[in-house]
N, C-alpha and C positions, 0 to 999 in steps of 0.2 A: 504494500500500500504506500502510495506516495501522495502527499498533500502538496498541491501546487497553488500558488496565489500570485497575483500581479502586484507590481510596485513601480514607482516612477524613478526613484533615486536609491542609491546604495544605503543612504541613511534610513530611508523608509523601510527598506528590506531588513536592516538590522533591528529596527524597532519592532517589526513584526516577529522576527526570529526570537528576540529576547523577551517578548511579552508573554511569558509563561512562568509558572512556578517550578517548572522542571527544566533540566538541562543535561540529559544523558548523552545524546548525540545529535549531530546535525550534518547536513550535506550541502555543499556549495558547488555549483557548476559555473565556470567562467572561462573566458578566453583572454581576459584582461590580466596581464602579469602583475600589475599593482594590486588589484583586488585579490589575486591569488594568495597573497600574503597578508593583506590588511583585514579582509573580511573575516577569515577564520579566527584571527586573534580577537576580534570584537564580539564574536558570538559567545554567549555564556553557556557553553556546553563542555562536558568533559572530553569528548572526542568529536572532532570535526573532520569529515572526509572532504577532499577537494577533487572534483572531476572523477569521482568514484564513490562507491558506497558499500559499506559492510565488510571491508577488508579488516582482518584482525591479526596483526602481527603477534606472535606468541609472547614476546617479552614486553610488549607495550602496556603501560598502565591503563586500567579500565575503571571508570567511575564517573559520576556526574557532578554537576554544579547544582546549587539551590537544593530542592527537595528530591533530587535523584541520587539515591545511594548514600552511603555513610563513609566513603573513603575510596581508596584506590585498591584494586586487586590486580593480580597477575604481574606484579613488579616488586622489586625489593623495597620500594617506598611503602608498600602495604605493612611492612614490619613496624613502621612508626606507630601504627594503631594499637600495637600489642606491647608497647614498652613505654616507660617513662624516663625522661632525661633527668639526671641528677648531676649537680655541680658540686664537686668535692674540692675544697681548698685546704691543702694539708701542708703544715710546716714540720719539717723533720729536725728542727732546732730544739735541743733539750733545754735551752735556757728560756726563761719567761719572756714573752713578747708583749710589749705594750702593757695593758692593765692586767694581764693574766699571768 
Protein backbone atom coordinates (compact mmCIF):
# COMPACT_ATOMS: atom_id res chain seq x y z
CA UNK A 1 0.00 0.00 0.00
CA UNK A 2 1.36 3.39 -0.95
CA UNK A 3 -0.25 6.67 0.03
CA UNK A 4 0.24 9.39 -2.58
CA UNK A 5 -0.61 13.06 -2.14
CA UNK A 6 0.10 16.24 -4.04
CA UNK A 7 2.07 19.28 -2.93
CA UNK A 8 3.39 22.45 -4.52
CA UNK A 9 6.68 23.02 -2.67
CA UNK A 10 9.25 20.94 -0.84
CA UNK A 11 8.37 22.76 2.38
CA UNK A 12 4.71 21.77 1.98
CA UNK A 13 5.73 18.14 1.35
CA UNK A 14 7.78 18.13 4.56
CA UNK A 15 4.88 19.60 6.54
CA UNK A 16 2.62 16.82 5.25
CA UNK A 17 5.22 14.11 5.92
CA UNK A 18 5.90 15.28 9.48
CA UNK A 19 2.26 15.98 10.42
CA UNK A 20 1.81 12.69 12.27
CA UNK A 21 2.48 11.39 15.75
CA UNK A 22 4.42 8.46 14.27
CA UNK A 23 7.74 8.29 12.47
CA UNK A 24 8.86 4.74 11.79
CA UNK A 25 9.73 5.01 8.11
CA UNK A 26 9.28 7.17 5.04
CA UNK A 27 10.16 7.09 1.36
CA UNK A 28 11.28 9.87 -0.96
CA UNK A 29 11.56 9.75 -4.73
CA UNK A 30 13.42 12.56 -6.45
CA UNK A 31 15.75 13.35 -9.33
CA UNK A 32 17.00 16.54 -7.68
CA UNK A 33 20.45 15.96 -6.16
CA UNK A 34 19.94 18.73 -3.58
CA UNK A 35 16.63 17.26 -2.39
CA UNK A 36 18.22 13.82 -2.36
CA UNK A 37 20.19 14.82 0.74
CA UNK A 38 18.13 17.63 2.29
CA UNK A 39 14.62 16.17 2.34
CA UNK A 40 15.42 12.86 4.12
CA UNK A 41 17.29 14.80 6.81
CA UNK A 42 14.20 16.94 7.45
CA UNK A 43 11.73 14.05 7.63
CA UNK A 44 11.04 12.98 11.21
CA UNK A 45 11.36 9.22 10.76
CA UNK A 46 13.80 6.61 11.98
CA UNK A 47 14.44 5.20 8.51
CA UNK A 48 14.06 7.11 5.25
CA UNK A 49 14.47 5.36 1.93
CA UNK A 50 15.47 7.45 -1.10
CA UNK A 51 14.50 6.29 -4.60
CA UNK A 52 13.76 2.82 -3.20
CA UNK A 53 11.62 1.33 -0.47
CA UNK A 54 11.87 -1.44 2.08
CA UNK A 55 15.57 -2.32 1.80
CA UNK A 56 16.80 -3.58 5.18
CA UNK A 57 20.58 -3.79 5.53
CA UNK A 58 21.30 -6.32 8.29
CA UNK A 59 23.49 -4.06 10.43
CA UNK A 60 21.51 -0.84 10.06
CA UNK A 61 19.74 0.45 13.18
CA UNK A 62 15.96 0.13 13.08
CA UNK A 63 13.53 2.22 15.12
CA UNK A 64 11.30 5.24 14.87
CA UNK A 65 10.84 8.81 15.96
CA UNK A 66 7.97 10.22 18.02
CA UNK A 67 5.54 7.46 19.10
CA UNK A 68 7.04 4.79 16.83
CA UNK A 69 9.08 2.39 18.88
CA UNK A 70 11.15 2.65 22.02
CA UNK A 71 14.67 2.79 20.67
CA UNK A 72 16.89 1.21 18.07
CA UNK A 73 17.24 -2.48 17.23
CA UNK A 74 19.59 -4.50 15.02
CA UNK A 75 22.61 -2.35 15.83
CA UNK A 76 25.18 -2.04 18.60
CA UNK A 77 23.49 1.20 19.71
CA UNK A 78 20.58 -0.90 21.00
CA UNK A 79 22.81 -1.91 23.91
CA UNK A 80 22.50 1.65 25.24
CA UNK A 81 18.93 0.80 26.26
CA UNK A 82 20.12 -2.02 28.51
CA UNK A 83 22.86 -0.26 30.43
CA UNK A 84 23.42 2.80 32.57
CA UNK A 85 26.41 5.08 32.39
CA UNK A 86 28.34 5.68 35.56
CA UNK A 87 31.06 8.29 36.02
CA UNK A 88 33.67 7.17 38.58
CA UNK A 89 36.25 9.74 39.71
CA UNK A 90 38.99 7.94 41.61
CA UNK A 91 42.09 9.25 43.33
CA UNK A 92 44.78 6.74 44.18
CA UNK A 93 46.57 9.24 46.41
CA UNK A 94 46.72 7.89 50.00
CA UNK A 95 47.06 11.40 51.43
CA UNK A 96 43.98 13.43 52.32
CA UNK A 97 42.75 15.63 49.51
CA UNK A 98 41.03 18.95 50.19
CA UNK A 99 38.48 18.66 53.01
CA UNK A 100 38.65 14.89 53.23
